[in-house]
Every structure is written in structure tokens, then in C-alpha cells.
BALOBA-1460 file (C-alpha; in Angstrom, 3 decimals):
// residues 241
<rec num="1" residu="m" x="0.000" y="0.000" z="0.000"/>
<rec num="2" residu="i" x="1.228" y="3.505" z="-0.807"/>
<rec num="3" residu="q" x="2.174" y="4.932" z="2.579"/>
<rec num="4" residu="v" x="0.682" y="8.408" z="2.145"/>
<rec num="5" residu="i" x="-2.728" y="6.940" z="1.200"/>
<rec num="6" residu="d" x="-2.642" y="4.755" z="4.296"/>
<rec num="7" residu="r" x="-1.900" y="7.806" z="6.441"/>
<rec num="8" residu="v" x="-4.630" y="9.930" z="4.829"/>
<rec num="9" residu="f" x="-7.306" y="7.319" z="5.433"/>
<rec num="10" residu="t" x="-6.087" y="6.633" z="8.958"/>
<rec num="11" residu="i" x="-6.763" y="10.305" z="9.737"/>
<rec num="12" residu="i" x="-10.096" y="10.295" z="7.887"/>
<rec num="13" residu="e" x="-11.254" y="7.195" z="9.788"/>
<rec num="14" residu="e" x="-10.559" y="8.879" z="13.114"/>
<rec num="15" residu="l" x="-12.371" y="12.044" z="12.080"/>
<rec num="16" residu="s" x="-15.361" y="10.024" z="10.886"/>
<rec num="17" residu="l" x="-15.613" y="8.182" z="14.201"/>
<rec num="18" residu="d" x="-14.984" y="11.010" z="16.632"/>
<rec num="19" residu="g" x="-16.395" y="14.116" z="14.948"/>
<rec num="20" residu="e" x="-14.095" y="16.964" z="16.023"/>
<rec num="21" residu="v" x="-10.577" y="15.844" z="16.886"/>
<rec num="22" residu="s" x="-7.578" y="17.850" z="18.098"/>
<rec num="23" residu="l" x="-4.126" y="17.611" z="16.551"/>
<rec num="24" residu="d" x="-2.755" y="16.127" z="19.779"/>
<rec num="25" residu="s" x="-5.443" y="13.433" z="19.772"/>
<rec num="26" residu="l" x="-4.831" y="12.585" z="16.118"/>
<rec num="27" residu="a" x="-1.113" y="12.235" z="16.802"/>
<rec num="28" residu="r" x="-1.757" y="10.029" z="19.838"/>
<rec num="29" residu="i" x="-4.357" y="7.814" z="18.147"/>
<rec num="30" residu="t" x="-2.655" y="7.393" z="14.767"/>
<rec num="31" residu="g" x="0.936" y="7.285" z="15.942"/>
<rec num="32" residu="l" x="1.910" y="9.781" z="13.240"/>
<rec num="33" residu="n" x="4.069" y="12.803" z="13.987"/>
<rec num="34" residu="k" x="2.370" y="16.200" z="14.076"/>
<rec num="35" residu="g" x="4.270" y="17.519" z="11.069"/>
<rec num="36" residu="t" x="2.961" y="14.709" z="8.857"/>
<rec num="37" residu="i" x="-0.577" y="15.139" z="10.170"/>
<rec num="38" residu="c" x="-0.484" y="18.916" z="9.605"/>
<rec num="39" residu="n" x="0.637" y="18.454" z="6.000"/>
<rec num="40" residu="i" x="-2.157" y="15.972" z="5.322"/>
<rec num="41" residu="l" x="-4.772" y="18.115" z="7.056"/>
<rec num="42" residu="r" x="-3.631" y="21.201" z="5.137"/>
<rec num="43" residu="s" x="-4.176" y="19.390" z="1.843"/>
<rec num="44" residu="l" x="-7.585" y="18.054" z="2.934"/>
<rec num="45" residu="i" x="-8.643" y="21.550" z="4.037"/>
<rec num="46" residu="e" x="-7.595" y="23.015" z="0.661"/>
<rec num="47" residu="l" x="-9.700" y="20.353" z="-1.068"/>
<rec num="48" residu="g" x="-12.675" y="21.238" z="1.133"/>
<rec num="49" residu="y" x="-12.874" y="17.802" z="2.776"/>
<rec num="50" residu="v" x="-11.755" y="18.830" z="6.282"/>
<rec num="51" residu="a" x="-12.463" y="22.017" z="8.234"/>
<rec num="52" residu="r" x="-10.770" y="23.536" z="11.258"/>
<rec num="53" residu="t" x="-13.333" y="24.317" z="13.941"/>
<rec num="54" residu="r" x="-13.448" y="27.267" z="16.339"/>
<rec num="55" residu="g" x="-11.854" y="25.137" z="19.029"/>
<rec num="56" residu="s" x="-8.864" y="24.464" z="16.741"/>
<rec num="57" residu="h" x="-10.047" y="20.914" z="16.246"/>
<rec num="58" residu="y" x="-10.546" y="19.216" z="12.887"/>
<rec num="59" residu="a" x="-13.704" y="17.717" z="11.392"/>
<rec num="60" residu="l" x="-14.873" y="16.202" z="8.116"/>
<rec num="61" residu="t" x="-17.013" y="18.548" z="6.008"/>
<rec num="62" residu="d" x="-20.353" y="17.865" z="4.343"/>
<rec num="63" residu="t" x="-18.478" y="17.927" z="1.032"/>
<rec num="64" residu="f" x="-16.509" y="14.849" z="2.085"/>
<rec num="65" residu="r" x="-19.518" y="13.072" z="3.558"/>
<rec num="66" residu="r" x="-21.418" y="13.512" z="0.287"/>
<rec num="67" residu="l" x="-18.704" y="11.526" z="-1.492"/>
<rec num="68" residu="a" x="-19.936" y="8.423" z="0.316"/>
<rec num="69" residu="e" x="-23.525" y="8.938" z="-0.793"/>
<rec num="70" residu="t" x="-24.470" y="6.886" z="-3.832"/>
<rec num="71" residu="e" x="-27.304" y="9.323" z="-4.510"/>
<rec num="72" residu="a" x="-28.007" y="12.827" z="-3.242"/>
<rec num="73" residu="c" x="-31.716" y="11.989" z="-3.136"/>
<rec num="74" residu="s" x="-33.967" y="9.174" z="-2.025"/>
<rec num="75" residu="a" x="-35.618" y="6.909" z="-4.586"/>
<rec num="76" residu="a" x="-38.939" y="8.698" z="-4.077"/>
<rec num="77" residu="e" x="-37.306" y="12.099" z="-4.580"/>
<rec num="78" residu="l" x="-35.531" y="10.935" z="-7.713"/>
<rec num="79" residu="e" x="-38.787" y="9.681" z="-9.202"/>
<rec num="80" residu="e" x="-40.516" y="12.978" z="-8.369"/>
<rec num="81" residu="m" x="-37.652" y="14.904" z="-9.957"/>
<rec num="82" residu="r" x="-37.561" y="12.681" z="-13.023"/>
<rec num="83" residu="k" x="-41.288" y="13.159" z="-13.643"/>
<rec num="84" residu="t" x="-41.002" y="16.934" z="-13.245"/>
<rec num="85" residu="v" x="-38.080" y="17.218" z="-15.668"/>
<rec num="86" residu="v" x="-39.922" y="15.009" z="-18.186"/>
<rec num="87" residu="s" x="-42.959" y="17.283" z="-17.773"/>
<rec num="88" residu="l" x="-40.763" y="20.336" z="-18.426"/>
<rec num="89" residu="a" x="-39.314" y="18.765" z="-21.567"/>
<rec num="90" residu="e" x="-42.745" y="17.825" z="-22.864"/>
<rec num="91" residu="s" x="-44.372" y="21.173" z="-22.080"/>
<rec num="92" residu="t" x="-41.565" y="23.141" z="-23.745"/>
<rec num="93" residu="r" x="-40.805" y="20.508" z="-26.414"/>
<rec num="94" residu="e" x="-37.123" y="20.979" z="-25.588"/>
<rec num="95" residu="s" x="-34.579" y="19.350" z="-23.282"/>
<rec num="96" residu="g" x="-34.448" y="19.803" z="-19.510"/>
<rec num="97" residu="v" x="-31.925" y="19.002" z="-16.806"/>
<rec num="98" residu="l" x="-31.846" y="19.052" z="-13.005"/>
<rec num="99" residu="s" x="-28.420" y="19.506" z="-11.426"/>
<rec num="100" residu="v" x="-26.838" y="19.768" z="-8.005"/>
<rec num="101" residu="l" x="-23.401" y="20.713" z="-6.693"/>
<rec num="102" residu="r" x="-21.189" y="17.845" z="-5.532"/>
<rec num="103" residu="g" x="-17.797" y="18.964" z="-4.368"/>
<rec num="104" residu="d" x="-16.602" y="21.377" z="-7.038"/>
<rec num="105" residu="r" x="-18.570" y="19.683" z="-9.817"/>
<rec num="106" residu="v" x="-22.006" y="20.103" z="-11.333"/>
<rec num="107" residu="a" x="-23.723" y="16.717" z="-11.082"/>
<rec num="108" residu="v" x="-26.707" y="15.885" z="-13.281"/>
<rec num="109" residu="v" x="-29.512" y="14.389" z="-11.200"/>
<rec num="110" residu="t" x="-31.853" y="13.710" z="-14.116"/>
<rec num="111" residu="q" x="-32.477" y="14.934" z="-17.652"/>
<rec num="112" residu="a" x="-35.134" y="14.544" z="-20.327"/>
<rec num="113" residu="q" x="-35.632" y="15.468" z="-23.955"/>
<rec num="114" residu="h" x="-38.678" y="15.927" z="-26.149"/>
<rec num="115" residu="s" x="-38.435" y="14.249" z="-29.539"/>
<rec num="116" residu="r" x="-38.635" y="16.606" z="-32.507"/>
<rec num="117" residu="p" x="-36.768" y="17.029" z="-35.833"/>
<rec num="118" residu="l" x="-34.215" y="19.641" z="-34.715"/>
<rec num="119" residu="m" x="-32.869" y="19.016" z="-31.242"/>
<rec num="120" residu="i" x="-29.684" y="19.692" z="-29.328"/>
<rec num="121" residu="n" x="-27.581" y="16.702" z="-28.284"/>
<rec num="122" residu="p" x="-28.056" y="16.458" z="-24.500"/>
<rec num="123" residu="m" x="-25.268" y="13.901" z="-24.160"/>
<rec num="124" residu="e" x="-22.881" y="16.566" z="-25.462"/>
<rec num="125" residu="i" x="-24.437" y="19.635" z="-23.802"/>
<rec num="126" residu="y" x="-25.000" y="18.148" z="-20.342"/>
<rec num="127" residu="a" x="-21.818" y="16.059" z="-20.116"/>
<rec num="128" residu="a" x="-19.301" y="17.542" z="-17.667"/>
<rec num="129" residu="l" x="-21.240" y="20.758" z="-17.091"/>
<rec num="130" residu="s" x="-18.870" y="23.585" z="-16.266"/>
<rec num="131" residu="l" x="-19.180" y="25.208" z="-12.862"/>
<rec num="132" residu="y" x="-18.571" y="28.682" z="-14.299"/>
<rec num="133" residu="h" x="-19.434" y="28.312" z="-17.981"/>
<rec num="134" residu="s" x="-22.934" y="26.835" z="-17.683"/>
<rec num="135" residu="v" x="-26.213" y="28.294" z="-16.461"/>
<rec num="136" residu="s" x="-26.630" y="25.368" z="-14.062"/>
<rec num="137" residu="g" x="-23.194" y="25.925" z="-12.534"/>
<rec num="138" residu="r" x="-23.772" y="29.659" z="-12.160"/>
<rec num="139" residu="i" x="-27.080" y="29.107" z="-10.387"/>
<rec num="140" residu="l" x="-25.436" y="26.702" z="-7.944"/>
<rec num="141" residu="v" x="-22.379" y="28.897" z="-7.325"/>
<rec num="142" residu="s" x="-24.628" y="31.919" z="-6.754"/>
<rec num="143" residu="h" x="-26.496" y="30.136" z="-3.967"/>
<rec num="144" residu="l" x="-23.429" y="29.166" z="-1.982"/>
<rec num="145" residu="t" x="-22.557" y="31.359" z="0.984"/>
<rec num="146" residu="e" x="-19.928" y="34.091" z="0.522"/>
<rec num="147" residu="e" x="-17.528" y="32.018" z="2.615"/>
<rec num="148" residu="q" x="-18.131" y="28.945" z="0.460"/>
<rec num="149" residu="r" x="-17.528" y="30.963" z="-2.718"/>
<rec num="150" residu="a" x="-14.287" y="32.341" z="-1.281"/>
<rec num="151" residu="r" x="-13.098" y="28.813" z="-0.509"/>
<rec num="152" residu="l" x="-14.203" y="27.659" z="-3.955"/>
<rec num="153" residu="t" x="-12.150" y="30.313" z="-5.730"/>
<rec num="154" residu="g" x="-9.219" y="29.424" z="-3.496"/>
<rec num="155" residu="r" x="-9.417" y="25.848" z="-4.778"/>
<rec num="156" residu="i" x="-10.255" y="26.298" z="-8.460"/>
<rec num="157" residu="g" x="-9.574" y="29.977" z="-9.157"/>
<rec num="158" residu="f" x="-11.795" y="32.712" z="-10.567"/>
<rec num="159" residu="p" x="-13.971" y="32.261" z="-13.675"/>
<rec num="160" residu="e" x="-12.136" y="34.857" z="-15.793"/>
<rec num="161" residu="a" x="-12.827" y="34.014" z="-19.474"/>
<rec num="162" residu="q" x="-15.480" y="31.471" z="-18.488"/>
<rec num="163" residu="w" x="-17.763" y="34.120" z="-16.985"/>
<rec num="164" residu="d" x="-17.627" y="37.817" z="-17.882"/>
<rec num="165" residu="s" x="-13.877" y="38.135" z="-17.144"/>
<rec num="166" residu="i" x="-14.545" y="37.768" z="-13.383"/>
<rec num="167" residu="a" x="-11.178" y="37.797" z="-11.621"/>
<rec num="168" residu="s" x="-11.973" y="38.954" z="-8.067"/>
<rec num="169" residu="l" x="-14.334" y="38.157" z="-5.224"/>
<rec num="170" residu="p" x="-16.184" y="41.520" z="-5.455"/>
<rec num="171" residu="a" x="-16.856" y="40.925" z="-9.154"/>
<rec num="172" residu="l" x="-18.029" y="37.370" z="-8.472"/>
<rec num="173" residu="e" x="-20.288" y="38.525" z="-5.633"/>
<rec num="174" residu="k" x="-21.837" y="41.174" z="-7.902"/>
<rec num="175" residu="a" x="-22.616" y="38.608" z="-10.614"/>
<rec num="176" residu="c" x="-24.030" y="36.168" z="-8.060"/>
<rec num="177" residu="r" x="-26.248" y="38.833" z="-6.495"/>
<rec num="178" residu="k" x="-27.787" y="39.540" z="-9.890"/>
<rec num="179" residu="i" x="-28.559" y="35.856" z="-10.455"/>
<rec num="180" residu="r" x="-30.096" y="35.538" z="-6.985"/>
<rec num="181" residu="r" x="-32.152" y="38.699" z="-7.549"/>
<rec num="182" residu="d" x="-33.406" y="37.568" z="-10.969"/>
<rec num="183" residu="r" x="-33.682" y="33.897" z="-9.961"/>
<rec num="184" residu="l" x="-32.406" y="33.208" z="-13.446"/>
<rec num="185" residu="s" x="-29.228" y="32.538" z="-15.402"/>
<rec num="186" residu="v" x="-29.143" y="32.844" z="-19.201"/>
<rec num="187" residu="m" x="-26.352" y="32.073" z="-21.660"/>
<rec num="188" residu="r" x="-26.285" y="32.428" z="-25.443"/>
<rec num="189" residu="n" x="-23.808" y="30.411" z="-27.482"/>
<rec num="190" residu="p" x="-23.916" y="31.634" z="-31.102"/>
<rec num="191" residu="e" x="-21.095" y="29.280" z="-32.107"/>
<rec num="192" residu="q" x="-23.169" y="26.245" z="-31.158"/>
<rec num="193" residu="g" x="-26.425" y="27.969" z="-32.061"/>
<rec num="194" residu="i" x="-28.006" y="27.389" z="-28.651"/>
<rec num="195" residu="i" x="-29.369" y="29.311" z="-25.688"/>
<rec num="196" residu="a" x="-29.622" y="27.996" z="-22.123"/>
<rec num="197" residu="f" x="-31.729" y="29.002" z="-19.131"/>
<rec num="198" residu="a" x="-31.631" y="27.868" z="-15.500"/>
<rec num="199" residu="v" x="-33.547" y="28.693" z="-12.330"/>
<rec num="200" residu="p" x="-32.969" y="27.661" z="-8.706"/>
<rec num="201" residu="v" x="-34.911" y="24.953" z="-6.904"/>
<rec num="202" residu="f" x="-35.049" y="25.276" z="-3.113"/>
<rec num="203" residu="r" x="-35.767" y="22.121" z="-1.115"/>
<rec num="204" residu="s" x="-37.183" y="22.372" z="2.394"/>
<rec num="205" residu="d" x="-34.010" y="20.858" z="3.895"/>
<rec num="206" residu="g" x="-31.865" y="23.679" z="2.503"/>
<rec num="207" residu="r" x="-30.517" y="21.920" z="-0.576"/>
<rec num="208" residu="v" x="-30.384" y="23.984" z="-3.764"/>
<rec num="209" residu="f" x="-30.731" y="22.453" z="-7.226"/>
<rec num="210" residu="s" x="-30.647" y="24.013" z="-10.675"/>
<rec num="211" residu="l" x="-33.424" y="23.361" z="-13.184"/>
<rec num="212" residu="g" x="-32.209" y="24.136" z="-16.679"/>
<rec num="213" residu="l" x="-33.262" y="24.032" z="-20.299"/>
<rec num="214" residu="t" x="-31.262" y="24.320" z="-23.527"/>
<rec num="215" residu="m" x="-32.702" y="24.953" z="-26.979"/>
<rec num="216" residu="p" x="-31.648" y="26.046" z="-30.496"/>
<rec num="217" residu="l" x="-31.317" y="29.824" z="-30.818"/>
<rec num="218" residu="m" x="-33.381" y="29.828" z="-34.004"/>
<rec num="219" residu="r" x="-36.460" y="28.719" z="-32.044"/>
<rec num="220" residu="c" x="-36.052" y="31.253" z="-29.232"/>
<rec num="221" residu="t" x="-38.355" y="34.048" z="-30.343"/>
<rec num="222" residu="s" x="-39.594" y="36.557" z="-27.757"/>
<rec num="223" residu="p" x="-42.985" y="34.817" z="-27.238"/>
<rec num="224" residu="v" x="-41.297" y="31.422" z="-26.968"/>
<rec num="225" residu="k" x="-38.762" y="32.771" z="-24.475"/>
<rec num="226" residu="r" x="-41.542" y="34.165" z="-22.271"/>
<rec num="227" residu="q" x="-43.291" y="30.791" z="-22.278"/>
<rec num="228" residu="i" x="-40.037" y="28.956" z="-21.570"/>
<rec num="229" residu="l" x="-39.376" y="31.138" z="-18.521"/>
<rec num="230" residu="q" x="-42.930" y="30.607" z="-17.265"/>
<rec num="231" residu="d" x="-42.599" y="26.833" z="-17.652"/>
<rec num="232" residu="l" x="-39.213" y="26.795" z="-15.921"/>
<rec num="233" residu="s" x="-40.568" y="28.837" z="-13.030"/>
<rec num="234" residu="s" x="-43.694" y="26.701" z="-12.575"/>
<rec num="235" residu="h" x="-41.742" y="23.433" z="-12.674"/>
<rec num="236" residu="a" x="-39.138" y="24.785" z="-10.248"/>
<rec num="237" residu="e" x="-41.982" y="25.648" z="-7.851"/>
<rec num="238" residu="k" x="-43.241" y="22.061" z="-8.057"/>
<rec num="239" residu="l" x="-39.820" y="20.846" z="-6.938"/>
<rec num="240" residu="s" x="-39.349" y="23.518" z="-4.243"/>
<rec num="241" residu="v" x="-40.872" y="21.561" z="-1.381"/>
């Protein structure tokens, strides 16, 4: 076994069993020297998997705990979400997607597509959704806390060319405030000939999802756009329980 992996998981196992653990306790329990433990903890903190508490102890974060979850939702929730996204696709005659943030990635919960002659390719559009360069990612980033966004940019950097040349926290906060105020993110991609919309979904337990829709630009007339936004809003309300 690679020694550093063994040491990392020895520390993680102790944190998972004991909640908040001090550096002294970790050193005593694991038998590792404090310098080694500090280096490992520093890396885990940078990744967002461990946090230092007010009492200068260490604890696993929700980001790490979500890695162990096979699904972010129960079977009943997933079925409810699937039906709602299918309903959105059928009512708009386009493609719809429901996404959630997992770690620093946009994860697709479910997607659906209406069958018609000219359609986008959802396997291409919704594969590896960008956190900064997708409407779904921008909705999810905008509904993190300021502290979470600061940590996020510390890990993966600022959007820059991916989102309106944003290269500072004040600029990112300004863009996120606008999305929260409008409850909407819109992106046009003339090169691919598509336009995308996304709105937030607020679950009663505090989780935030993004409900999005992508369609060919040539079909997005003003009346169609108004109807699309109405349908997105009404379907997001159905899921906001």
C-alpha cells in the first residue's frame, strides 16, 4: 500500500468516528508525527474535505460526507424529480436538466428530452457541465454562501474568461447577487447555435438544485422565451418543497 494513502485514510477514519478531533489526539491515536498530520490536514482543508473548527479541532465537512452517498436523493425524490423534468421537456418541447453541486462539480440528477426534428444533443451539452461556464453551474455557485464561494475560488480559481472576465471576489459577488435577484441565469452560445436558461430549486431541507433548459437559438423568439421562462418557473416551484 502507498504509505501516504494509508496515512490519509487513517486520519479520515478517526475524524469520521470522533467528529471533532484535536491535533494532539490525532497524533496520539494514529501514531503519526504532528508535522505529517499537519501536511495531510492542510491538503484536505484546501480540497474542502476537512475544516478547522473554532476550538482548533478538525472535522470532516459535508463535502466529504457527500462523497460516500451513492445518490443525493432518495428513490422517491428521484422519481418525483424525473417526472417533473420530463414534464418540463414535454411542455416546452425541448430538453431539460436538473443539477446539483457535488464537491466542485455540477452533477446531473436527471435529464429529459422531447423528440422533434431539430434538437440539441443532451449527451454533449450536459456532459461535464462547467461550474462557471454553464447556467446550471452559475445558479449553484450563486447560492453558496460568501464564505463557500471564497473557498471555492481558493481551490479552483476565478472564472475569468469562463464568466464575464470575473477575476476577483467583489466581481463574483456582484454577478451572483444579480442571479439571486433575478432567480435566473441565461447564456447564449452563437457558435453552437443554442441558448440555455436555468432557475434555482429550493428544497425544504436547505438543498439547492438548478433546473435548466437548452434549446436552439433559431427557435427562441420573444414569445417562446416568455413561455419557456414561465414553464421553468412553474416546474421549479413544483420541486421547491
